[in-house]
C-alpha positions in Angstrom: 153.1 121.4 69.1 154.1 123.1 66.0 153.4 125.5 63.4 150.9 125.2 60.2 152.4 124.8 56.9 151.1 127.2 54.6 151.8 125.6 51.4 149.5 123.0 51.7 145.7 122.4 51.0 143.5 123.3 53.7 142.8 119.7 54.9 144.4 116.1 54.2 143.4 113.0 54.7 146.3 110.7 56.3 147.1 109.1 52.8 147.2 112.2 51.2 149.4 113.5 53.7 152.1 110.8 53.7 152.1 111.3 49.8 152.7 115.1 50.2 154.9 114.5 52.7 157.2 111.7 50.8 158.4 114.7 48.3 159.2 117.5 51.1 162.3 118.1 53.1 161.8 118.6 56.9 159.7 116.8 59.3 155.8 117.2 59.4 152.9 116.0 61.3 149.3 115.9 60.2 146.8 117.2 63.1 143.2 117.0 62.4 143.8 117.2 58.5 146.4 120.2 59.1 149.9 119.8 58.4 152.3 121.3 61.1 155.9 121.4 61.6 157.3 120.5 64.7 160.0 122.5 66.6 163.4 121.1 65.9 165.4 118.9 68.5 168.3 119.6 70.9 171.5 117.4 70.8 170.4 116.0 74.2 166.9 115.3 73.4 168.4 113.3 70.2 170.9 111.8 72.6 168.3 110.3 75.0 165.9 109.2 71.9 168.8 107.5 70.3 169.8 105.5 73.2 166.2 104.6 74.1 165.9 103.2 70.7 169.0 101.4 70.7 168.2 99.7 74.0 165.0 98.6 72.9 165.8 97.2 69.6 168.5 95.2 70.9 165.8 93.6 73.4 162.5 93.3 71.3 162.2 90.1 69.7 162.6 91.4 65.9 160.2 88.5 64.8 157.5 89.8 66.9 158.2 93.7 66.6 159.4 96.3 64.7 161.4 99.2 67.0 161.2 102.5 64.8 163.0 105.8 65.2 161.5 109.3 64.4 160.3 109.1 60.6 157.8 106.3 61.3 154.2 107.7 61.8 151.3 106.6 63.8 147.9 106.9 62.4 145.7 108.1 65.2 142.4 107.9 63.7 142.9 105.6 60.3 140.3 105.7 57.6 138.3 109.0 58.7 139.4 111.4 56.2 140.7 114.0 58.1 143.0 112.4 60.3 146.3 112.7 62.3 149.7 111.4 62.1 152.1 111.7 64.7 155.8 111.0 65.1 157.2 109.9 68.2 160.8 109.6 69.4 160.4 105.9 69.1 157.5 103.4 68.2 157.0 100.2 68.4 154.6 97.9 66.7 153.9 94.3 65.7 155.9 93.0 63.0 153.8 93.1 59.7 156.3 92.4 56.9 155.3 95.4 54.8 158.4 97.2 54.1 156.8 99.9 52.3 154.8 101.3 55.2 155.3 104.9 56.5 153.0 104.6 59.2 151.2 102.4 61.8 147.9 102.2 62.9 148.7 99.5 65.6 151.3 101.0 67.8 152.2 98.7 70.8 154.8 101.4 72.7 155.1 105.0 72.2 158.0 106.9 73.6 158.4 110.7 73.5 161.3 112.9 74.8 160.2 115.5 77.2 161.4 119.0 76.0 160.7 122.5 77.2 158.6 123.2 74.2 156.8 119.9 74.0 156.1 119.3 77.8 152.5 119.8 77.7 151.7 118.4 74.2 153.7 115.2 75.7 152.2 114.7 79.0 148.5 115.8 77.9 147.5 116.7 74.2 149.6 114.0 72.6 149.1 111.0 75.0 145.1 111.6 74.6 145.4 111.3 70.8 147.7 108.3 71.4 145.8 106.5 73.8 142.9 106.2 71.2 144.8 103.4 69.3 143.5 100.3 70.9 146.4 98.3 70.4 148.7 100.7 72.5 149.9 99.3 75.8 152.4 101.9 77.0 153.3 105.6 76.6 156.5 106.6 78.2 158.1 110.2 78.3 161.6 110.5 79.1 163.3 113.6 80.6 165.7 115.2 78.3 168.3 116.3 80.9 167.7 114.3 83.8 167.5 110.6 84.8 163.5 110.6 84.8 160.6 108.7 83.0 157.0 108.9 83.5 155.3 105.7 81.9 151.8 105.0 81.6 150.8 101.3 81.1 147.5 99.8 80.6 146.3 97.7 83.5 144.6 94.0 83.4 141.4 95.5 82.6 143.2 97.2 79.7 142.7 100.6 81.2 145.0 103.8 81.7 145.8 104.7 84.9 145.3 108.2 86.1 148.8 108.8 86.6 151.9 107.8 85.4 154.7 105.8 87.3 157.6 107.7 88.0 161.1 105.9 87.7 163.8 108.3 88.8 167.5 108.1 89.4 170.4 106.2 87.5 169.5 102.9 89.5 165.8 103.0 88.2 164.8 100.5 85.5 161.6 101.2 83.0 159.9 97.9 82.5 158.3 97.5 79.0 156.2 94.2 79.4 154.4 94.5 76.2 157.6 93.7 74.5 159.3 91.9 76.9 162.2 94.5 77.6 163.4 96.6 80.5 165.6 99.7 80.3 168.0 101.1 82.8 168.1 104.7 83.1 172.0 104.8 83.8 172.2 103.2 80.1 169.8 106.2 78.7 171.4 108.9 80.9 175.2 108.1 80.7 177.8 110.9 80.1 179.1 111.3 76.7 182.5 110.8 75.8 185.4 108.4 77.1 
């Protein structure tokens, strides 16, 4: 997940964390009131995250949804004092019109890019935190180096499946029904260069 930052107060609320982080260099998350620093990303990780962001941004209805990358947080338990704010690789929420927000309590879609250091968190611990948000409809984890995505989508009864749907291979398409979009893995995993 990351390491605790020593120069912060013992525990922070979500609002205290956002005020504190605004004046710091680097990237931080708040886990149950404790500030942590996530590990840095590889170029492959950033390439996949950027391409997913660009694809979803191009396809989502901007009048209805905001598609955000990296530095926009998700409030996991807003208003509970010592909270949690996570920063996914991509988060889609309903258009609020509030330009000054730095985190949302109402994510619709959360996307993470898998890496060796976060594999357990992305599939287990992090997903468990995100799924408490009642507005979240879909959680998708993209592999970093192969055309593969793991997608959890709430069913008609608004329940989460026991296991993700796995989309694999360059011909596969990952649907994002909550925002009326779909993304081909060939678009995400194309080779860089000419």
